[in-house]
N, C-alpha and C positions, 0 to 999 in steps of 0.2 A: 364591442371588443375590437381592438385594432388588429391588423394583420401581425404586427410584432408581438402582441400579447398572445395571440393564438400560437405563433411559432414558439414562443418561450414556453407556453404550457405543453406543447408537443415535445419539446426538448426535455423538459422536466419529467414528463411521463416516460420517455425513453431512458433517462437516467435512473428513475425508480425501478424500471424493469431490469436494467443492467445490474443494479445492486441486488435485487431479489434473485436474479439468475445466479449470480456469484455466491450468494448466501445459501441458496438451496442446493447448488451443485458446484461446490468450490473446486477450482482447478488446483492441481498439484498438491492435493491434500494427502498427507501421509508422511511417514518417516523417510528420509533420504539417508540410507545407511552409509554411503561413502562421502558424506558432507565433510568439507574442510573447515567450515565455520558454522557455529550454531549459537543461538541465543534464546533465552527464555524471556518472554514478555508477559508482564502482569499489569492489569488495570484493576487496582484494588477498589475503585469506586463502584464498578458494576460487576466485577468478577470475571472479566475476560482473561483468559490465560492461553498462551500459545507458545510453541517452540518452533522457531524458524531454522531451517536447514539450508545451507548454501554450499555448492561445490564450485570452487574457483580453480581455473586451470593455470598452468605455468605462465601464461601470457597476461594474467590478471583479468580474465573474462569470466563472468558467472556462467558456468556450463549448465547448471541445474539449480533449482530451488524448490523447496516444498515446505509445508507447515502442517502441524497437527495441534489440536487443542479444542477449546470450546469458548463460546462467547456469543454475543448478540449478533444479529444479522449484519450490522454495519462492520463490526470487527472482523467477522469471517469474510465478508465481501471484500474488505480492504486488503486482507492478507491474500486472498485469491487474486485480486487485481495486481498486487505487488509481485507475486510469483510469475504471473503472466508477463509483466513488464520487464522485470530485471533479468530474466533468463535470456542469455545470449548478449548481455550488455557488459561492457568493461566496468570494473569496480568503481573507478573514478566517476563514470557517468551515473552509476547507481547512487552514489553519494550525492551527486547533483540533483537527482530526482528526489531523494530523501529531503534535502534542504528545500527544494521547491514546494513539494506537497505539504510538508509540515509548516512551512512558512505561510503558504496560502491558506491553510485551514486554521492556523492559529493567529492570523492577522499580524504577524511580525513584520510584514512588509517584504519578506524575502520570497516572492513568487518569481523566481528567476526563470527567464527563458532558457531552455536547454537546446543547444545546437545539436540537433539529432537528424539522422537520415530519415526519409519518409516513413519507412516501416516502423521505426521506433516512435516517431511523432504520432503516428496513427494509434499506437498503443497508449502513449501518454495522454492523448485526447480523452481516452476513456476515464481517466482520473477525474475529469470534470464532474463525473457522477457523484463524487464525494463532496463537492462544493456545498451542497445543501445542508450539510451538518454544521456549517458555520452559524446557522440560525439557532442551533441547539448546543450551547457550550459544553454540556455534559457529554454529548455524543462525539465531540471532537476528539476526546481521549480514546474513544473506541476506534475511530477512523485512523488515528495516528499510531496506535500501539504496534502494529506489525512493522511500520516504518522505523520506529525507534528500535525494535528488535533487529531489523536489518542493519542499522547503523552500529549497534552494539556488536553484532556478529562480525561485520566486516572490520571493526576495530579491535576484535579479539578481546572485548570487554567481558570479563568473567561474571560480573554481577548482573542480575536480571534487569532487563530494560523495563522501565515503568513510565507511566504517563503522569505521575505525581511529581 
């Protein structure tokens, strides 16, 4: 086994650990009573269901985000990562992250680089943990559900976000 293969295996192990950590102990789990934006997300294929809550301040920055619901480990981990990443981020930057992550996972070719300060870039790098789901097309919907809910919430779309 080459050094690059060993490094790749180690990175994949770290990513798996990150997904499991966020699935077992999701961050920002619960209702956000003073949310300014909310969206329901439903994945009818496997039964994932979540409500995403976002509070946006007058300057257009996401002050707080949270979610509640149930689903598979990937769905919960992705929602947890989402809330970690978008809290403290301007709405337009959160929309860029939505387009980048959903594009990367669905192979639409829209894996846009996001011009981000180092602290946000460090949080964005954690999203690479979700890249492994590309090998399992049915799991892509689980990983992108929370992101579609974010897009719906920020767009004030009243109908549930879905992965279908």
